[in-house]
PATIDREN-84193 format. One record per residue (C-alpha): residue number from 1; residue in one letter; z, y, x. Coordinates in pm, whole numbers, plus 50000, padded with zeros to 5 digits. Example, Ala and Ser with C-alpha at 12.3 -4.5 7.8 and 13.67 -1.06 7.14 Angstrom:
% residues 2
  pos  code     c3     c2     c1
    1     A  50780  49550  51230
    2     S  50714  49894  51367
***
This chain:
% residues 364
  pos  code     c3     c2     c1
    1     M  49626  87770  38600
    2     G  49848  87805  38301
    3     Q  49913  87640  37968
    4     K  49615  87461  37814
    5     L  49476  87612  37495
    6     S  49287  87426  37227
    7     T  49022  87682  37135
    8     A  48662  87623  37228
    9     S  48478  87856  37460
   10     P  48112  87952  37453
   11     R  47931  87882  37774
   12     R  47710  88140  37933
   13     A  47347  88064  37873
   14     A  47163  88006  38198
   15     A  46915  88280  38281
   16     P  46559  88154  38298
   17     K  46461  88085  38656
   18     E  46126  88208  38779
   19     S  45956  87975  39023
   20     G  45908  88115  39366
   21     N  46195  88364  39358
   22     P  46346  88379  39708
   23     V  46708  88265  39742
   24     P  46964  88496  39909
   25     S  46960  88314  40241
   26     A  46582  88351  40264
   27     L  46629  88726  40225
   28     G  46886  88739  40506
   29     F  47206  88741  40301
   30     R  47521  88556  40406
   31     F  47882  88523  40291
   32     P  48094  88709  40553
   33     A  48420  88569  40683
   34     E  48727  88720  40519
   35     W  48838  88885  40843
   36     E  48517  89090  40861
   37     P  48527  89456  40741
   38     Q  48593  89500  40371
   39     A  48503  89782  40132
   40     A  48758  89674  39873
   41     V  48960  89393  39722
   42     W  48902  89306  39357
   43     L  49179  89195  39120
   44     S  49188  89115  38748
   45     W  49497  89259  38578
   46     P  49730  88992  38430
   47     H  49782  88981  38053
   48     K  49760  88616  37948
   49     R  50121  88518  37889
   50     S  50045  88147  37855
   51     S  49933  88139  38219
   52     W  50297  88205  38313
   53     P  50480  88044  38018
   54     G  50827  88191  37992
   55     Q  50783  88375  38323
   56     F  50523  88642  38251
   57     R  50752  88946  38244
   58     P  50776  89001  38625
   59     V  50410  88917  38696
   60     P  50257  89265  38635
   61     Y  50521  89410  38868
   62     V  50420  89161  39140
   63     F  50057  89260  39092
   64     A  50150  89627  39119
   65     D  50328  89560  39449
   66     I  50021  89377  39578
   67     V  49802  89671  39475
   68     A  50037  89906  39660
   69     Q  50024  89700  39980
   70     I  49645  89660  39979
   71     S  49594  90032  39905
   72     R  49760  90113  40238
   73     F  49454  89965  40409
   74     E  49157  89978  40173
   75     E  49039  90032  39818
   76     V  49157  89816  39529
   77     R  48923  89763  39234
   78     I  49073  89617  38920
   79     N  48911  89450  38621
   80     C  49127  89567  38332
   81     A  49056  89626  37963
   82     A  49092  89994  37869
   83     S  49389  89921  37643
   84     L  49585  89774  37936
   85     Q  49507  90047  38185
   86     P  49777  90307  38106
   87     R  50062  90065  38175
   88     A  49884  89909  38472
   89     K  49833  90250  38632
   90     R  50194  90343  38567
   91     L  50324  90023  38730
   92     C  50099  90071  39032
   93     A  50221  90428  39073
   94     Q  50583  90316  39047
   95     A  50517  90051  39315
   96     G  50395  90323  39551
   97     A  50022  90252  39541
   98     D  49787  90512  39682
   99     L  49612  90582  39352
  100     A  49330  90761  39532
  101     K  49231  90416  39656
  102     V  49278  90233  39324
  103     A  48999  90217  39066
  104     F  49022  90055  38723
  105     Y  48713  89917  38551
  106     D  48695  89849  38178
  107     H  48604  89485  38229
  108     P  48807  89270  37984
  109     T  48908  88928  38113
  110     N  49053  88609  37975
  111     D  49281  88560  38275
  112     A  49377  88698  38615
  113     W  49225  88456  38868
  114     C  48963  88682  39021
  115     R  48897  88458  39324
  116     D  48740  88207  39089
  117     H  48582  88409  38810
  118     G  48481  88709  39019
  119     P  48159  88746  39215
  120     I  48115  88599  39559
  121     F  47973  88888  39758
  122     V  47708  88835  40023
  123     K  47571  89081  40276
  124     N  47248  89125  40468
  125     P  47363  89216  40821
  126     K  47025  89366  40912
  127     T  46988  89601  40615
  128     G  47356  89641  40526
  129     E  47285  89557  40162
  130     V  47571  89392  39971
  131     A  47480  89173  39673
  132     V  47656  88957  39414
  133     T  47618  88582  39381
  134     D  47705  88485  39026
  135     W  47796  88120  38970
  136     R  47894  87952  38648
  137     Y  48268  87943  38582
  138     N  48423  87683  38350
  139     A  48799  87735  38408
  140     W  48840  87445  38650
  141     G  48662  87185  38445
  142     D  48716  87332  38097
  143     K  49095  87308  38131
  144     Y  49181  87652  37996
  145     P  48935  87789  37740
  146     P  48828  88044  37643
  147     Y  48666  88185  37956
  148     D  48364  88371  37820
  149     L  48499  88712  37929
  150     D  48575  88584  38277
  151     N  48218  88460  38309
  152     E  48096  88815  38246
  153     I  48288  88968  38537
  154     P  48021  88911  38807
  155     P  47735  89066  38605
  156     S  47962  89352  38493
  157     I  48057  89434  38853
  158     A  47695  89408  38966
  159     R  47584  89650  38695
  160     K  47868  89894  38758
  161     L  47811  89904  39133
  162     K  47432  89878  39101
  163     L  47420  89572  39324
  164     R  47152  89307  39328
  165     R  47270  88990  39151
  166     F  47167  88633  39229
  167     E  47255  88391  38951
  168     N  47313  88020  39005
  169     D  47399  87786  38716
  170     M  47609  87560  38940
  171     V  47983  87572  38871
  172     L  48159  87715  39175
  173     E  48494  87891  39224
  174     G  48568  88118  39517
  175     G  48892  87937  39593
  176     S  48708  87611  39649
  177     I  48526  87732  39961
  178     D  48604  87907  40289
  179     V  48357  88027  40552
  180     N  48367  88130  40917
  181     G  48086  88385  40889
  182     R  47886  88191  41150
  183     G  47718  87933  40930
  184     L  48005  87696  40848
  185     L  48156  87636  40504
  186     L  48470  87431  40437
  187     T  48543  87266  40101
  188     T  48688  86950  39943
  189     E  48528  86645  39787
  190     Q  48792  86639  39515
  191     C  48680  86975  39378
  192     L  48308  87018  39437
  193     L  48222  86655  39363
  194     H  48449  86633  39059
  195     R  48271  86517  38744
  196     N  48416  86812  38548
  197     R  48220  87061  38759
  198     N  47859  86959  38817
  199     P  47808  86601  38698
  200     G  47431  86643  38706
  201     L  47417  86744  39072
  202     T  47428  86522  39376
  203     R  47622  86607  39690
  204     T  47293  86694  39858
  205     Q  47197  86931  39576
  206     I  47538  87100  39586
  207     E  47506  87150  39962
  208     R  47158  87297  39916
  209     N  47288  87548  39661
  210     L  47562  87656  39902
  211     R  47315  87697  40187
  212     D  47059  87881  39975
  213     F  47299  88127  39811
  214     L  47570  88180  40073
  215     G  47363  88168  40390
  216     V  47559  87883  40547
  217     K  47408  87601  40750
  218     T  47673  87329  40768
  219     I  47915  87204  40500
  220     L  48242  87055  40626
  221     W  48414  86830  40372
  222     L  48785  86760  40346
  223     G  48923  86510  40096
  224     E  49191  86604  39843
  225     G  49406  86908  39767
  226     I  49779  86931  39723
  227     V  49990  86791  39440
  228     G  50026  87023  39141
  229     D  49699  87206  39205
  230     D  49526  87219  38866
  231     T  49204  87340  39030
  232     D  49134  86986  39158
  233     G  49180  87055  39525
  234     H  49093  87413  39614
  235     I  49055  87462  39987
  236     D  49251  87790  39988
  237     D  49573  87598  39923
  238     I  49534  87366  40220
  239     T  49307  87482  40505
  240     R  49150  87812  40611
  241     F  48936  87937  40896
  242     Y  49131  88190  41102
  243     R  48852  88241  41356
  244     P  48497  88105  41386
  245     D  48615  87797  41577
  246     G  48967  87760  41440
  247     F  49146  87623  41134
  248     I  49497  87682  41007
  249     T  49599  87385  40794
  250     C  49900  87270  40595
  251     V  50102  86964  40693
  252     E  50393  86789  40524
  253     P  50617  86602  40771
  254     N  50823  86436  40496
  255     R  50664  86093  40464
  256     R  50819  86045  40121
  257     D  50641  86350  39986
  258     A  50313  86283  39804
  259     N  50144  86558  40007
  260     H  50217  86386  40339
  261     R  49930  86137  40328
  262     I  49685  86382  40166
  263     L  49738  86646  40433
  264     A  49751  86396  40719
  265     R  49411  86261  40620
  266     N  49268  86612  40605
  267     L  49417  86691  40946
  268     E  49247  86382  41087
  269     R  48912  86501  40953
  270     L  48964  86850  41095
  271     R  49032  86707  41438
  272     G  48712  86507  41413
  273     F  48492  86806  41327
  274     R  48282  86969  41599
  275     T  48152  87323  41628
  276     P  47775  87384  41642
  277     A  47819  87389  42021
  278     G  47974  87042  42007
  279     K  48331  87146  42087
  280     K  48652  87062  41904
  281     F  48799  87324  41672
  282     E  49135  87478  41742
  283     V  49369  87344  41471
  284     V  49696  87525  41393
  285     T  49940  87350  41161
  286     L  50133  87531  40891
  287     P  50444  87398  40712
  288     M  50455  87345  40340
  289     P  50729  87510  40132
  290     K  50996  87279  39998
  291     P  50863  87130  39674
  292     W  50985  87241  39337
  293     A  50875  87211  38975
  294     F  50858  87422  38662
  295     Q  50903  87256  38323
  296     G  50853  86921  38492
  297     Q  50532  87024  38669
  298     R  50525  87059  39044
  299     V  50384  87395  39150
  300     P  50120  87413  39428
  301     A  50310  87655  39650
  302     S  50132  87699  39982
  303     Y  50143  87947  40267
  304     A  49768  87887  40318
  305     N  49700  88103  40013
  306     F  49723  88417  40227
  307     L  49485  88712  40188
  308     I  49317  88878  40487
  309     I  49242  89249  40446
  310     N  49147  89532  40681
  311     G  49425  89551  40937
  312     A  49667  89314  40765
  313     V  49735  88970  40622
  314     L  49932  88934  40299
  315     V  50131  88609  40303
  316     P  50298  88444  40003
  317     T  50668  88370  40038
  318     F  50882  88155  39812
  319     R  51248  88251  39869
  320     Q  51288  87980  40133
  321     P  51405  88192  40429
  322     K  51354  87943  40714
  323     R  51017  87812  40603
  324     D  50895  88155  40496
  325     A  50983  88296  40838
  326     A  50816  88006  41019
  327     A  50495  88050  40817
  328     L  50490  88426  40872
  329     G  50522  88372  41246
  330     I  50245  88112  41264
  331     I  50003  88318  41054
  332     G  50090  88630  41252
  333     D  50004  88451  41576
  334     C  49665  88356  41428
  335     F  49582  88717  41345
  336     P  49699  88932  41638
  337     G  49658  89301  41576
  338     R  49701  89271  41201
  339     E  50018  89358  41017
  340     V  50172  89053  40847
  341     I  50306  89148  40504
  342     P  50523  88902  40310
  343     I  50479  88906  39932
  344     D  50743  88740  39714
  345     C  50539  88496  39504
  346     Y  50831  88308  39349
  347     F  50726  88412  39000
  348     L  50352  88432  39063
  349     I  50334  88063  39160
  350     W  50452  87959  38814
  351     G  50093  88040  38716
  352     L  49986  87779  38978
  353     G  49829  88025  39220
  354     T  49920  88319  39443
  355     L  49759  88587  39662
  356     H  49423  88440  39748
  357     C  49376  88304  39396
  358     I  49409  88646  39232
  359     S  49183  88838  39472
  360     Q  48822  88860  39589
  361     Q  48709  89072  39883
  362     Q  48398  89290  39879
  363     P  48242  89329  40225
  364     A  48179  89673  40369
***
């Protein structure tokens, strides 16, 4: 997500594992669905200009608008080095954010993609305890070093909020998985089985880690992600759960487009999946934006990169009035009772990600 740098990055040393320590699922923790109640949404304030080469100037203003919209519904918690906070607070205020619901934390970052470097929060529904699962982050297969500061975000948040932290040395990004809160997890083979993530782990071992740490029971595998996605096929750009037994998934009707076959194959798999009760899932199709490129690189613009918050859904738009309107209508129908809020992501997508990529929800 951005321009590749040549500097090396230190990798976080794996914490020694004590035999016999119970995994989160054994303690009753699970990863809630995104539509379940949230305490806050976490962001990491943008500052790395090379992630939006030649287009960085409007990005902090887009972030400020997103902060303002989320703050209408719930708290926003922002990882932001102290030196960047005065301007960030000023921009959020100018955008109309409810600053009583916005908290800045002096957590320096390398980049702004909080979905992937932030913690994946789990909750014990019986006790109400919220905890942090802390996976290893390697900037999508060591594409964009350094990432040492980003790797420190989960432990920093856990310490600040005094939350229990479960560390797993497997590489995993939040954007590569989606859950229904009822034991199902959706991901892609292209990403989780990629040799640049966990070459020493088998598919079975990866599935076991997901079950043990996120409290899921069944892993549903799609194939590839969309063209231009430098994350190697993140699920949050193609298919999302919108209810426990329903998917909303991108399709590309233009047979000459490279995404047509990729998305058609994924749609075929979705239609073949069965719920734990043995029934077919409801599958809602979502159009893709018209393709376009930046400096010769196609951007992975997708309406599936929406963000669900308390009472609303923030949806990326791309200055394509007809397709934007169609996507807003389809997503709105999937989430009745929630306000659908379009967010202009024309500039944000030059960094190769949008609303879901920059955010991570903390369950209430």
